[in-house]
C-alpha positions as CSV (number, residue, x, y, z in Angstrom):
1,X,82.4,125.7,116.0
2,X,78.8,126.5,114.9
3,X,77.8,128.0,111.6
4,X,74.9,130.4,111.2
5,X,73.3,130.3,107.8
6,X,70.3,132.1,106.3
7,X,68.2,131.6,103.2
8,X,64.8,131.7,101.7
9,X,62.3,130.0,99.4
10,X,62.3,130.8,95.7
11,X,59.7,133.6,96.0
12,X,61.3,135.0,99.2
13,X,58.1,134.7,101.2
14,X,59.7,132.4,103.8
15,X,63.1,133.2,105.3
16,X,65.2,130.6,107.1
17,X,67.9,130.9,109.8
18,X,69.7,127.8,110.9
19,X,72.6,127.0,113.2
20,X,74.7,124.1,112.1
21,X,77.5,122.3,113.9
22,X,79.5,121.9,110.7
23,X,79.4,122.3,107.0
24,X,78.5,118.7,106.2
25,X,76.0,117.9,103.4
26,X,74.3,114.5,103.1
27,X,72.1,112.9,100.4
28,X,69.0,110.8,101.0
29,X,68.2,108.3,98.3
30,X,64.9,107.0,99.8
31,X,62.0,106.7,97.4
32,X,60.0,109.4,99.3
33,X,62.8,112.0,99.1
34,X,63.4,111.2,95.4
35,X,59.7,111.6,94.7
36,X,59.6,114.9,96.7
37,X,62.8,116.4,95.3
38,X,62.9,114.8,91.8
39,X,66.2,113.2,92.7
40,X,68.3,112.7,95.8
41,X,67.7,115.2,98.5
42,X,70.8,117.1,99.5
43,X,70.6,118.5,103.0
44,X,72.4,120.0,106.0
45,X,71.4,118.7,109.5
46,X,70.5,120.8,112.5
47,X,70.0,119.6,116.0
48,X,68.7,123.0,116.9
49,X,65.3,124.3,115.8
50,X,65.3,126.0,112.5
51,X,63.9,129.5,112.6
52,X,61.4,130.8,110.0
53,X,60.1,134.4,109.4
54,X,57.7,135.7,106.9
55,X,55.2,133.2,105.6
56,X,55.0,130.1,107.8
57,X,55.9,126.8,106.0
58,X,53.1,124.5,105.0
59,X,53.6,121.1,106.6
60,X,52.9,117.6,105.2
61,X,53.0,114.5,107.5
62,X,54.9,112.2,105.1
63,X,55.0,109.3,107.5
64,X,54.1,108.3,111.1
65,X,57.5,109.7,112.2
66,X,58.3,112.6,109.9
67,X,57.1,115.9,108.3
68,X,58.1,117.8,105.3
69,X,57.8,121.6,105.0
70,X,57.5,123.7,101.9
71,X,56.5,127.2,100.9
72,X,52.8,127.3,100.3
73,X,53.2,130.0,97.7
74,X,56.1,128.8,95.5
75,X,56.5,125.2,96.6
76,X,60.2,125.3,97.6
77,X,61.1,122.5,99.9
78,X,62.2,123.9,103.3
79,X,62.7,121.0,105.7
80,X,62.4,117.3,106.6
81,X,62.1,116.7,110.3
82,X,61.3,114.0,112.8
83,X,58.1,114.5,114.7
84,X,59.8,113.4,117.9
85,X,62.2,116.4,117.6
86,X,65.9,116.6,117.7
87,X,66.5,116.2,113.9
88,X,65.8,118.7,111.2
89,X,67.2,118.6,107.7
90,X,67.2,121.7,105.4
91,X,67.9,121.5,101.7
92,X,71.3,123.0,101.2
93,X,70.2,124.8,98.0
94,X,67.9,127.2,100.0
95,X,70.8,128.6,102.0
96,X,72.6,131.7,100.8
97,X,76.3,132.1,100.2
98,X,79.2,130.0,99.0
99,X,80.0,128.0,102.2
100,X,82.7,125.4,101.6
101,X,80.3,122.5,102.1
102,X,81.6,119.0,102.6
103,X,79.5,116.1,101.1
104,X,80.2,113.3,103.4
105,X,77.1,111.0,104.0
106,X,74.6,109.2,101.9
107,X,71.6,107.5,103.5
108,X,69.1,104.9,102.2
109,X,71.9,103.8,99.9
110,X,70.0,100.5,99.5
111,X,67.2,102.5,97.7
112,X,69.5,104.4,95.3
113,X,68.6,103.7,91.7
114,X,71.4,102.6,89.3
115,X,71.0,105.5,86.9
116,X,73.1,107.9,89.0
117,X,76.2,107.8,91.2
118,X,78.1,110.4,93.1
119,X,81.9,110.5,92.7
120,X,82.5,111.7,96.3
121,X,83.7,109.2,98.8
122,X,81.2,109.3,101.6
123,X,80.0,107.3,104.6
124,X,77.0,105.2,103.4
125,X,74.1,103.9,105.5
126,X,71.2,101.6,104.5
127,X,67.6,102.5,105.5
128,X,67.8,99.9,108.3
129,X,70.9,101.5,109.7
130,X,69.3,105.0,109.6
131,X,66.2,103.7,111.4
132,X,68.3,102.0,114.1
133,X,70.3,105.2,114.7
134,X,67.5,107.6,114.9
135,X,64.7,105.5,116.4
């Protein structure tokens, strides 16, 4: 059962439409996501291309294999995606509505700093496990 969600950046210049396979939310603890988001990045995953309308997202090549998108007007984080395609993550906070999200995965758990901890029981993957799965 797919889930169609819509949202926007903080200023409303960029609108987002995404089709999700489920209501799962994951957290990334890698140092780049923490620097970009100011803490762990909480996202939903889409295997289908995310659709944007209004202002096109600005894109930053954050590594040889990935890009990060944001609103060039207000700076809202809009996506993390693999350049090879097939994987796009959207920050759950930009999506509208009170979906009953399920927090069930933490990645780069080996880079998580000691100063915070989630109480939820989730599947946990190290950075190496993530790279092996998605490479």
